[in-house]
C-alpha positions as CSV (number, residue, x, y, z in Angstrom):
1,X,-33.4,141.6,152.3
2,X,-33.0,138.8,150.0
3,X,-31.6,135.4,150.8
4,X,-28.3,136.4,149.0
5,X,-27.5,138.8,151.7
6,X,-27.7,136.1,154.5
7,X,-23.9,135.8,154.3
8,X,-22.1,137.8,157.0
9,X,-18.6,139.2,156.2
10,X,-16.9,139.6,159.6
11,X,-13.7,141.1,161.1
12,X,-10.6,139.0,162.1
13,X,-8.9,140.6,165.1
14,X,-6.5,139.0,167.6
15,X,-7.0,135.4,166.1
16,X,-10.7,135.6,166.3
17,X,-13.7,136.4,164.0
18,X,-15.6,139.1,165.5
19,X,-18.5,141.5,164.6
20,X,-17.8,145.2,163.9
21,X,-19.5,147.9,165.4
22,X,-21.7,148.7,162.4
23,X,-22.5,146.9,159.0
24,X,-23.7,147.7,155.5
25,X,-25.4,145.7,152.8
26,X,-23.0,144.6,149.9
27,X,-24.7,144.8,146.6
28,X,-24.3,142.9,143.3
29,X,-22.7,145.0,140.8
30,X,-24.8,143.6,138.1
31,X,-28.3,143.4,139.4
32,X,-28.0,145.4,142.4
33,X,-29.5,142.6,144.8
34,X,-28.2,142.0,148.2
35,X,-24.9,139.9,148.4
36,X,-23.9,140.0,152.1
37,X,-23.8,142.0,155.3
38,X,-20.4,143.5,156.0
39,X,-19.3,144.3,159.4
40,X,-17.0,147.4,159.5
41,X,-14.4,148.0,162.0
42,X,-14.3,150.7,164.8
43,X,-11.4,153.0,165.7
44,X,-10.8,150.8,168.8
45,X,-10.9,147.5,166.8
46,X,-8.3,149.0,164.5
47,X,-6.0,149.9,167.3
48,X,-6.7,146.4,168.9
49,X,-5.8,144.7,165.4
50,X,-2.6,146.5,165.0
51,X,-1.4,146.0,168.7
52,X,-2.2,142.3,168.6
53,X,-0.4,141.9,165.2
54,X,2.5,143.6,166.7
55,X,2.7,141.7,169.9
56,X,2.2,138.3,167.7
57,X,5.1,139.3,165.5
58,X,7.4,140.1,168.2
59,X,6.9,136.8,169.9
60,X,6.7,134.7,166.8
61,X,8.9,131.7,166.1
62,X,7.6,131.5,162.6
63,X,10.8,130.4,160.7
64,X,11.4,130.7,157.0
65,X,10.7,127.0,156.3
66,X,7.4,127.1,158.3
67,X,6.4,130.2,156.2
68,X,7.2,128.2,153.0
69,X,5.0,125.3,154.3
70,X,2.0,127.6,155.0
71,X,2.2,129.3,151.8
72,X,2.7,126.1,149.8
73,X,-0.2,124.4,151.6
74,X,-2.4,127.5,150.8
75,X,-1.7,127.4,147.2
76,X,-2.5,123.7,147.3
77,X,-5.9,124.4,148.8
78,X,-6.5,127.2,146.4
79,X,-6.0,125.0,143.4
80,X,-8.6,122.6,144.9
81,X,-11.1,125.4,145.2
82,X,-10.7,127.5,142.0
83,X,-14.2,127.5,141.1
84,X,-15.4,128.5,144.6
85,X,-13.0,131.3,144.8
86,X,-13.9,132.5,141.4
87,X,-17.5,132.7,142.2
88,X,-16.7,134.7,145.3
89,X,-14.7,137.0,143.3
90,X,-17.7,137.5,140.8
91,X,-20.1,137.9,143.6
92,X,-17.7,140.6,145.3
93,X,-16.6,142.5,142.4
94,X,-18.7,142.0,139.2
95,X,-15.7,140.7,137.3
96,X,-16.6,138.0,134.6
97,X,-16.4,134.4,135.7
98,X,-13.6,133.9,133.1
99,X,-11.4,137.0,134.6
100,X,-12.2,135.7,137.9
101,X,-10.8,132.1,137.3
102,X,-7.9,133.8,135.5
103,X,-7.1,135.8,138.5
104,X,-7.5,132.7,140.9
105,X,-4.9,130.8,138.9
106,X,-2.5,133.6,138.9
107,X,-3.0,134.3,142.7
108,X,-2.1,130.5,143.2
109,X,1.2,131.3,141.2
110,X,1.8,134.3,143.3
111,X,1.6,132.2,146.5
112,X,3.8,129.5,145.1
113,X,6.5,132.1,144.3
114,X,6.1,133.6,147.8
115,X,6.5,130.1,149.4
116,X,9.6,129.7,147.2
117,X,11.1,133.0,148.3
118,X,10.4,132.6,151.8
119,X,13.4,130.1,151.8
120,X,15.9,132.2,150.2
121,X,16.0,135.7,151.9
122,X,19.7,136.6,151.5
123,X,22.0,139.3,152.2
124,X,25.4,140.0,150.9
125,X,29.0,139.6,151.8
126,X,30.8,143.0,152.2
127,X,34.3,143.3,150.9
128,X,35.8,145.0,153.9
129,X,39.3,143.8,153.3
130,X,39.2,146.0,150.3
131,X,39.7,149.0,152.7
132,X,43.1,149.9,153.8
133,X,44.1,148.4,157.2
134,X,41.0,146.1,157.4
135,X,42.4,142.9,156.3
136,X,40.7,140.0,158.1
137,X,37.7,141.8,159.0
138,X,34.3,140.1,157.9
139,X,31.2,142.0,157.0
140,X,27.9,140.8,155.6
141,X,24.2,141.9,155.7
142,X,21.0,140.2,157.0
143,X,17.4,141.0,156.4
144,X,14.8,141.1,159.2
145,X,11.0,141.5,159.1
146,X,9.8,145.1,159.6
147,X,7.0,144.1,162.0
148,X,3.6,144.9,160.9
149,X,2.7,145.4,157.2
150,X,-0.7,147.3,156.7
151,X,-2.0,146.1,153.2
152,X,-4.7,148.5,151.5
153,X,-6.0,146.9,148.5
154,X,-8.2,147.8,145.6
155,X,-11.6,146.6,144.1
156,X,-10.3,145.5,140.5
157,X,-8.1,142.5,141.7
158,X,-9.6,141.4,145.0
159,X,-7.5,138.3,145.1
160,X,-4.4,138.5,143.3
161,X,-3.3,142.0,144.3
162,X,-4.2,141.0,148.1
163,X,-1.9,138.1,147.6
164,X,0.8,140.3,146.3
165,X,0.8,142.1,149.6
166,X,-0.2,139.5,152.0
167,X,2.2,136.7,150.6
168,X,5.3,138.7,150.6
169,X,4.5,140.0,154.0
170,X,4.1,136.5,155.5
171,X,7.1,135.2,153.5
172,X,9.3,137.7,155.2
173,X,8.2,137.0,158.7
174,X,5.8,140.0,159.3
175,X,2.4,140.1,160.7
176,X,-0.1,141.7,158.3
177,X,-3.2,144.0,158.5
178,X,-5.6,143.7,155.5
179,X,-8.0,146.5,154.7
180,X,-9.6,145.4,151.3
181,X,-11.7,147.7,149.3
182,X,-15.1,148.6,150.9
183,X,-16.8,147.2,147.7
184,X,-14.9,144.1,147.5
185,X,-14.6,142.5,151.1
186,X,-15.6,138.9,150.4
187,X,-12.7,137.8,148.7
188,X,-10.2,138.9,151.3
189,X,-12.4,137.2,154.0
190,X,-12.0,134.0,152.0
191,X,-8.3,134.4,151.6
192,X,-7.8,134.9,155.4
193,X,-10.0,131.8,156.1
194,X,-7.7,129.7,153.6
195,X,-4.5,131.1,155.3
196,X,-5.7,130.0,158.6
197,X,-6.8,126.6,157.2
198,X,-3.2,126.4,155.7
199,X,-1.7,126.8,159.2
200,X,-0.7,130.5,159.5
201,X,-0.5,131.4,163.1
202,X,-3.7,133.2,163.7
203,X,-2.5,136.4,165.3
204,X,-0.4,137.1,162.6
205,X,-3.1,138.4,160.4
206,X,-6.0,140.7,160.8
207,X,-8.8,141.8,158.4
208,X,-10.4,145.2,158.9
209,X,-13.4,146.2,156.7
210,X,-14.6,149.7,156.1
211,X,-14.0,152.8,154.2
212,X,-10.8,154.6,153.3
213,X,-11.8,157.9,155.2
214,X,-12.6,155.8,158.5
215,X,-10.7,152.5,158.8
216,X,-8.2,153.5,156.0
217,X,-7.4,156.8,157.9
218,X,-7.3,155.1,161.1
219,X,-4.7,152.8,159.9
220,X,-2.7,155.6,158.5
221,X,-2.6,157.4,161.8
222,X,-1.8,154.3,163.8
223,X,1.8,154.4,165.1
224,X,2.2,150.7,164.8
225,X,2.5,149.6,161.1
226,X,6.1,150.0,159.8
227,X,5.2,149.5,156.1
228,X,2.0,150.4,154.0
229,X,1.5,148.6,150.7
230,X,-1.4,150.3,148.8
231,X,-2.7,150.1,145.3
232,X,-5.3,152.8,144.2
233,X,-5.4,156.4,143.1
234,X,-2.4,158.9,142.8
235,X,-4.6,161.4,145.0
236,X,-4.8,158.6,147.9
237,X,-1.1,157.6,147.5
238,X,-0.2,161.3,148.0
239,X,-2.2,161.4,151.2
240,X,-0.9,158.4,152.6
241,X,2.7,159.8,152.1
242,X,1.7,163.0,154.0
243,X,0.1,161.0,156.8
244,X,2.6,158.2,157.4
245,X,5.7,160.4,157.2
246,X,9.1,158.5,157.0
247,X,7.7,155.0,157.4
248,X,8.0,152.9,154.4
249,X,5.5,152.5,151.6
250,X,4.9,150.7,148.3
251,X,2.6,152.7,146.2
252,X,0.9,151.3,142.8
253,X,-0.9,154.4,141.8
254,X,-2.5,155.9,138.7
255,X,-1.7,155.1,135.1
256,X,-2.4,156.2,131.7
257,X,-1.0,153.3,129.7
258,X,-0.1,153.4,126.1
259,X,0.7,150.7,123.4
260,X,2.2,151.5,120.1
261,X,1.6,149.6,116.9
262,X,4.2,150.1,114.2
263,X,3.6,149.3,110.5
264,X,5.9,146.3,110.5
265,X,4.3,144.7,113.7
266,X,2.2,141.6,113.6
267,X,-1.0,143.5,113.2
268,X,-3.5,140.4,113.6
269,X,-1.5,139.3,116.8
270,X,-1.3,143.0,118.0
271,X,-5.2,143.6,117.6
272,X,-6.1,140.2,119.3
273,X,-3.7,141.2,122.3
274,X,-4.9,144.7,122.5
275,X,-8.5,143.7,122.8
276,X,-7.9,141.5,125.7
277,X,-5.4,144.2,127.3
278,X,-8.1,147.0,126.7
279,X,-11.2,145.4,127.9
280,X,-10.6,142.6,130.4
281,X,-12.0,143.3,133.8
282,X,-14.1,145.9,131.9
283,X,-10.9,148.1,131.5
284,X,-10.6,148.7,135.3
285,X,-6.8,147.8,135.3
286,X,-4.1,150.2,136.1
287,X,-2.2,148.6,133.1
288,X,-5.3,148.5,130.6
289,X,-4.5,150.3,127.4
290,X,-6.1,153.6,127.0
291,X,-4.0,155.1,124.3
292,X,-3.4,153.3,121.3
293,X,-0.9,154.8,118.9
294,X,-1.3,153.0,115.5
295,X,0.9,153.9,112.5
296,X,-1.3,155.5,109.8
297,X,-0.2,153.0,107.2
298,X,-1.9,150.2,109.0
299,X,-4.7,151.9,111.1
300,X,-7.5,150.8,108.9
301,X,-6.3,147.3,108.9
302,X,-5.8,147.4,112.7
303,X,-9.3,148.8,113.3
304,X,-10.8,146.1,111.2
305,X,-9.0,143.4,113.2
306,X,-10.1,144.9,116.5
307,X,-13.8,145.2,115.3
308,X,-13.7,141.7,114.1
309,X,-12.7,140.5,117.5
310,X,-15.1,142.7,119.4
311,X,-18.2,141.8,117.2
312,X,-18.3,138.3,118.6
313,X,-17.7,139.3,122.3
314,X,-20.7,138.9,124.7
315,X,-21.5,141.8,127.0
316,X,-23.6,141.4,130.2
317,X,-24.0,139.1,133.0
318,X,-20.6,138.3,134.7
319,X,-21.5,134.8,135.9
320,X,-22.1,133.4,132.3
321,X,-19.0,131.8,130.8
322,X,-19.3,133.5,127.4
323,X,-19.3,137.1,128.9
324,X,-16.2,139.3,128.0
325,X,-17.2,142.5,129.5
326,X,-19.4,142.6,132.7
327,X,-20.5,145.5,134.9
328,X,-18.3,148.3,136.3
329,X,-17.8,148.4,139.9
330,X,-20.7,150.9,140.6
331,X,-23.4,152.7,138.5
332,X,-21.6,156.1,139.4
333,X,-18.4,154.8,137.6
334,X,-20.4,153.4,134.6
335,X,-22.2,156.8,134.2
336,X,-18.8,158.7,134.5
337,X,-17.3,156.6,131.7
338,X,-20.3,157.1,129.5
339,X,-20.0,160.9,130.2
340,X,-16.3,160.9,129.2
341,X,-17.1,159.1,125.9
342,X,-20.1,161.5,125.1
343,X,-17.7,164.5,125.9
344,X,-15.2,163.0,123.3
345,X,-17.7,162.5,120.7
346,X,-19.2,166.0,121.1
347,X,-15.8,167.4,120.5
348,X,-15.2,165.6,117.3
349,X,-14.0,161.9,118.2
350,X,-15.5,159.0,116.0
351,X,-17.0,156.0,117.6
352,X,-15.5,153.1,115.8
353,X,-17.0,150.5,118.1
354,X,-19.3,150.5,121.0
355,X,-20.4,153.4,123.1
356,X,-23.5,151.8,124.6
357,X,-24.5,151.4,128.3
358,X,-27.0,149.0,129.7
359,X,-27.5,149.6,133.3
360,X,-24.2,149.1,135.0
361,X,-22.5,147.6,132.0
362,X,-20.8,149.9,129.4
363,X,-19.8,147.9,126.3
364,X,-16.3,147.9,124.9
365,X,-15.7,151.1,123.1
366,X,-13.1,152.1,120.5
367,X,-12.6,156.0,119.8
368,X,-10.8,157.3,116.9
369,X,-10.1,160.7,115.6
370,X,-9.3,161.8,119.3
371,X,-7.6,164.8,120.1
372,X,-4.8,165.1,122.7
373,X,-6.8,167.7,124.8
374,X,-9.9,165.4,125.1
375,X,-10.5,164.2,128.8
376,X,-10.2,160.5,127.5
377,X,-6.6,161.3,126.5
378,X,-5.7,163.4,129.5
379,X,-7.2,161.3,132.5
380,X,-7.2,157.7,133.5
381,X,-10.6,156.4,132.4
382,X,-10.6,153.0,134.3
383,X,-13.4,151.7,132.0
384,X,-13.8,149.6,128.8
385,X,-12.6,152.5,126.4
386,X,-9.7,152.9,124.3
387,X,-8.5,155.8,122.1
388,X,-6.6,155.4,118.8
389,X,-4.1,158.0,117.6
390,X,-2.6,157.5,114.3
391,X,1.3,158.5,113.9
392,X,3.8,158.7,111.1
393,X,6.9,159.5,113.2
394,X,7.7,156.9,116.0
395,X,9.5,159.5,117.9
396,X,6.4,161.6,118.1
397,X,4.3,158.7,119.3
398,X,6.9,157.9,122.0
399,X,6.8,161.7,123.0
400,X,3.0,161.7,123.3
401,X,3.0,158.3,125.3
402,X,5.4,160.0,127.7
403,X,3.4,163.2,128.0
404,X,1.5,162.3,131.0
405,X,2.1,162.5,134.7
406,X,1.9,158.7,135.2
407,X,4.4,156.1,134.1
408,X,3.5,152.6,135.0
409,X,3.5,150.4,131.6
410,X,3.7,150.7,127.8
411,X,3.9,148.3,125.1
412,X,5.0,148.3,121.3
413,X,4.7,146.1,118.5
414,X,7.4,145.9,115.9
415,X,9.8,143.6,114.0
416,X,12.5,146.2,113.9
417,X,15.2,145.7,116.6
418,X,16.1,149.6,116.1
419,X,12.4,150.7,116.9
420,X,12.2,148.2,120.0
421,X,15.5,149.6,121.5
422,X,14.5,153.1,120.9
423,X,11.2,152.3,122.8
424,X,13.1,150.5,125.6
425,X,15.4,153.4,125.9
426,X,12.8,156.3,125.7
427,X,9.5,155.2,126.9
428,X,9.5,156.4,130.6
429,X,7.5,153.8,132.2
430,X,8.2,151.2,135.0
431,X,7.8,148.5,132.4
432,X,8.3,148.4,128.4
433,X,6.8,145.4,126.8
434,X,8.3,144.6,123.2
435,X,5.7,142.8,121.1
436,X,3.3,142.6,123.9
437,X,0.8,145.1,125.3
438,X,1.0,147.5,128.2
439,X,-1.1,145.1,130.3
440,X,1.4,142.2,130.2
441,X,2.3,141.0,133.7
442,X,3.7,137.8,135.1
443,X,3.4,137.5,138.8
444,X,7.2,137.0,139.2
445,X,8.0,140.1,137.5
446,X,9.3,143.4,139.4
447,X,6.1,145.5,139.0
448,X,5.9,149.2,139.7
449,X,5.6,152.7,138.2
450,X,7.6,155.8,137.9
451,X,6.6,159.4,138.1
452,X,3.0,159.9,139.7
453,X,2.5,156.0,139.1
454,X,4.1,155.5,142.4
455,X,7.3,153.8,143.8
456,X,8.4,150.5,145.4
457,X,8.1,147.2,143.6
458,X,5.4,144.2,143.7
459,X,6.5,140.7,142.7
460,X,7.2,138.5,145.5
461,X,11.0,138.5,145.6
462,X,11.1,142.3,145.2
463,X,8.2,143.0,147.5
464,X,10.0,140.9,150.2
465,X,13.2,143.2,150.0
466,X,10.8,146.1,150.5
467,X,9.2,144.5,153.6
468,X,12.4,143.8,155.1
469,X,15.3,145.9,156.8
470,X,18.8,145.3,155.9
471,X,21.3,145.1,158.9
472,X,25.1,145.2,158.6
473,X,27.1,142.8,160.6
474,X,30.9,143.1,161.1
475,X,33.3,140.9,162.9
476,X,36.8,141.8,163.8
477,X,39.6,139.0,164.2
């Protein structure tokens, strides 16, 4: 075992760091070297964690202002440790150091917003006097924490997505049990450590490492969590819904995101933004552009602009500042992406750029002359590949973009207000961004999908509403 794997990633249960019953070696996503020994939870440890969290939440006197102080302090601590956190993300996930720094800075903003929202959780006054015979009666609602939030998080945003679940849960006054993706446990361990440093009552958070079919399934079967916040595949989201029954869930699931480039849009700006939106994090983002609909009058110009931007991009070692695209999460995923591209080319697609794999790195790839029936048009590729479909009729492009079971995010570039409003009205996605890409997101946005992309909202204000229950209070004179 190499020196790199001397680090141990442990569990946090009942206010203490503890060993798991078993462990595995976490591998570097770029060079395959050993990174850390990761302890995994047993079924008994899962039960102990949820029971401890529930008792801590019931007995907690953790008031809104105290939550604000802890989350604010956490953001301050994170600001002082951006590089340390970013390097942990790189070692954990294989994301490039640039992507990791950007994610860390976003996560700081997420926690700042959570801190602010902790102080302004409000209900509403009910106009009871508007009902006949009830003059003088008062009605209002208040919001209470649900109890224990179970956060099951993905590998592709091992810090900020965790913050989008943990931050609102704490801000709302809940306890939270975190199960990070098995392939990226280091960042969550660091986040829990920083929360404790910021003053979070230790028993209000638990960290459970392990696989989805073991630890994840035990958490779903456990009767204690009142709410499950999950980001991942639609298949797993469906399984969660079947397992947890009527308990509340927030599910951010699969996607097949589109962006439309009209002939009157800013082509140079659109190309630059689309390159970043298609290939950051090696395309492993739910809102990464997979389908690019480009008006045929500007297709050649747009492809030239995209190729110009990509020609200067470095691919390879994620620890190097100049690297634009690093490794995918695993060799298996890289080989899958490669096979999908080969399938498209074999069926008549043209490689406008890229298409090469070196080890676990697949270079940014642009496919043109694609057919709607190809795998790269029908399923979420979750890799650094974008397809270009020319169009003449905007209604047809919108129809094709809608022709998917998913509906997370879409974008359109146009200078024509009529076209913009048409897109806003008819694109059936949780977010429609005009003169931005499908991947545009600020952490204060309400963020979620429609159709098979899930339900519920992220974004601190909106997640807090999901993670609380509303109670009506009436007072008779």
